[in-house]
C-alpha positions as CSV (number, residue, x, y, z in Angstrom):
1,M,0.0,0.0,0.0
2,R,1.3,3.5,-0.9
3,V,-0.2,6.3,1.1
4,L,-0.1,10.1,0.4
5,G,-0.3,11.9,3.7
6,V,-1.5,15.6,3.7
7,D,-0.9,18.2,6.3
8,P,-3.3,20.9,5.1
9,G,-2.7,24.7,5.0
10,T,-3.3,27.4,2.5
11,A,0.1,29.0,2.7
12,A,1.9,25.6,2.9
13,L,0.4,22.2,2.3
14,G,2.7,19.4,3.3
15,Y,2.7,16.1,1.6
16,G,4.5,12.9,2.3
17,V,4.3,9.5,0.5
18,V,5.1,6.3,2.3
19,E,4.9,2.7,1.1
20,E,4.3,-0.4,3.1
21,R,7.2,-3.0,2.7
22,A,7.7,-6.3,4.3
23,T,10.3,-5.1,6.8
24,A,9.5,-1.4,7.4
25,P,7.7,1.5,5.7
26,V,9.7,3.4,3.2
27,C,9.6,7.1,2.4
28,V,8.9,7.5,-1.4
29,G,8.9,11.3,-1.4
30,F,7.8,14.4,0.4
31,G,7.6,18.2,0.1
32,C,5.5,21.3,0.6
33,L,3.2,23.0,-1.9
34,R,3.1,26.7,-1.4
35,S,0.6,29.4,-2.7
36,P,1.7,33.0,-3.1
37,A,0.5,35.1,-0.1
38,G,-0.6,38.0,-2.5
39,M,-3.1,35.9,-4.4
40,A,-6.7,35.9,-3.5
41,L,-7.9,32.8,-1.7
42,P,-9.7,31.2,-4.6
43,E,-6.6,31.4,-6.7
44,R,-4.5,30.0,-3.8
45,L,-6.7,27.1,-3.5
46,L,-6.7,26.5,-7.2
47,S,-2.9,26.5,-7.2
48,L,-2.8,24.0,-4.3
49,Y,-5.3,21.8,-6.0
50,R,-3.4,21.7,-9.3
51,D,-0.1,21.0,-7.5
52,L,-1.7,18.3,-5.5
53,Q,-3.1,16.7,-8.7
54,R,0.5,16.6,-10.0
55,V,1.7,14.9,-6.7
56,V,-1.0,12.3,-7.0
57,K,0.0,11.6,-10.7
58,E,3.6,11.5,-9.9
59,Y,3.5,9.2,-6.9
60,G,0.4,7.0,-7.7
61,P,-0.8,6.5,-4.1
62,S,-3.5,3.9,-3.3
63,A,-4.9,6.0,-0.5
64,V,-4.8,9.5,0.9
65,A,-4.6,10.3,4.6
66,V,-5.5,13.8,5.7
67,E,-5.0,15.4,9.1
68,E,-8.2,16.6,10.7
69,I,-8.5,20.2,12.0
70,F,-7.8,20.5,15.7
71,F,-9.4,23.2,17.9
72,C,-7.9,26.5,16.9
73,R,-8.0,29.8,18.8
74,N,-8.1,31.8,15.5
75,H,-11.3,30.9,13.7
76,L,-10.0,32.4,10.4
77,T,-7.0,30.1,10.5
78,A,-9.3,27.2,11.1
79,F,-11.5,28.2,8.1
80,A,-8.4,28.5,5.9
81,V,-7.1,25.1,7.0
82,G,-10.6,23.6,6.4
83,Q,-10.6,25.0,2.9
84,A,-7.1,23.4,2.2
85,R,-8.5,20.1,3.5
86,A,-11.3,20.4,1.1
87,V,-8.8,20.8,-1.7
88,A,-7.1,17.6,-0.6
89,L,-10.4,15.7,-0.3
90,L,-11.4,16.9,-3.8
91,A,-8.1,15.8,-5.4
92,A,-8.4,12.4,-3.8
93,A,-12.0,11.9,-4.8
94,E,-11.2,13.0,-8.3
95,A,-8.5,10.4,-8.5
96,G,-10.9,7.8,-7.1
97,L,-8.7,7.2,-4.0
98,P,-10.0,6.3,-0.6
99,V,-9.5,8.9,2.1
100,Y,-8.6,8.3,5.8
101,E,-8.8,11.1,8.3
102,Y,-6.8,11.3,11.5
103,S,-6.7,13.7,14.4
104,P,-3.3,15.1,15.6
105,L,-3.8,13.0,18.7
106,Q,-4.2,9.9,16.6
107,V,-1.1,10.7,14.6
108,K,1.0,11.2,17.7
109,M,-0.2,8.0,19.3
110,A,0.6,6.0,16.1
111,V,4.0,7.5,15.4
112,V,5.3,8.2,18.9
113,G,3.1,6.2,21.2
114,Y,2.1,9.2,23.2
115,G,-0.8,11.5,22.3
116,R,0.8,14.6,23.9
117,A,4.1,14.3,22.0
118,S,5.8,17.4,20.8
119,K,6.2,18.3,17.1
120,A,9.9,17.6,17.5
121,Q,9.3,14.1,18.9
122,V,6.9,13.3,16.0
123,Q,9.5,14.5,13.5
124,D,12.3,12.5,15.1
125,M,10.2,9.3,15.2
126,V,9.1,9.9,11.5
127,A,12.9,10.1,10.6
128,R,13.8,7.0,12.6
129,T,10.8,5.0,11.4
130,L,11.6,5.8,7.8
131,G,15.4,5.4,8.1
132,L,16.1,9.0,7.2
133,D,19.3,10.7,8.4
134,S,17.4,13.7,9.8
135,P,13.8,14.9,10.3
136,P,12.3,15.9,6.9
137,R,12.1,19.6,6.2
138,P,10.0,21.7,6.1
139,Q,8.0,20.8,9.1
140,D,4.8,20.5,7.1
141,A,6.3,17.7,5.1
142,A,7.4,15.8,8.2
143,D,3.9,16.2,9.6
144,A,2.4,14.8,6.4
145,L,4.7,11.8,6.6
146,G,3.4,11.3,10.1
147,V,-0.2,11.3,8.9
148,A,0.7,8.8,6.2
149,L,2.5,6.5,8.7
150,C,-0.5,6.7,11.0
151,C,-2.7,5.5,8.2
152,L,-0.3,2.5,7.5
153,F,0.0,1.6,11.1
154,S,-3.8,1.9,11.7
155,R,-4.5,-0.4,8.7
156,Q,-1.9,-2.9,9.8
157,T,-3.4,-3.0,13.3
158,L,-6.9,-3.5,11.9
159,A,-5.7,-6.3,9.7
160,R,-4.0,-8.1,12.6
161,V,-7.2,-7.8,14.7
162,E,-9.3,-9.2,11.9
163,A,-6.9,-12.1,11.3
164,S,-7.0,-12.9,15.1
165,R,-10.8,-13.3,14.8
166,E,-10.6,-15.9,12.1
């Protein structure tokens, strides 16, 4: 299974692609899609959408994992992140890919084993899990890889539970 993880944002949308292998997950690619700050929001969203379509074509994921919005003090930021999430959901739906959504708490639990882990701890574990020399940069890409890993780990756990019932 190859999963495209998405850390949504309108200024910077992180993406990370991981693939399930027999021994350990492998990082296939990661990066950050940026939209120009001077653009109107509809054009920024269109730019992110087109870039995300290119990422989907380039990496050929079999699923998309998107981070859910957590409680945010600034409602305008929450709305903008929600709109970026919608772009990711639309790109996945257009490509016919299943979408899995995870809260930041779920991602931290899956990657670090502790739901209150710091961003630095998550980034460090992402690098260790994927055998990278250092945490991926920018931070949005590392977060997206964490979301993709959460999806892989969640699906592996579900498969083990189902197998034990048989």
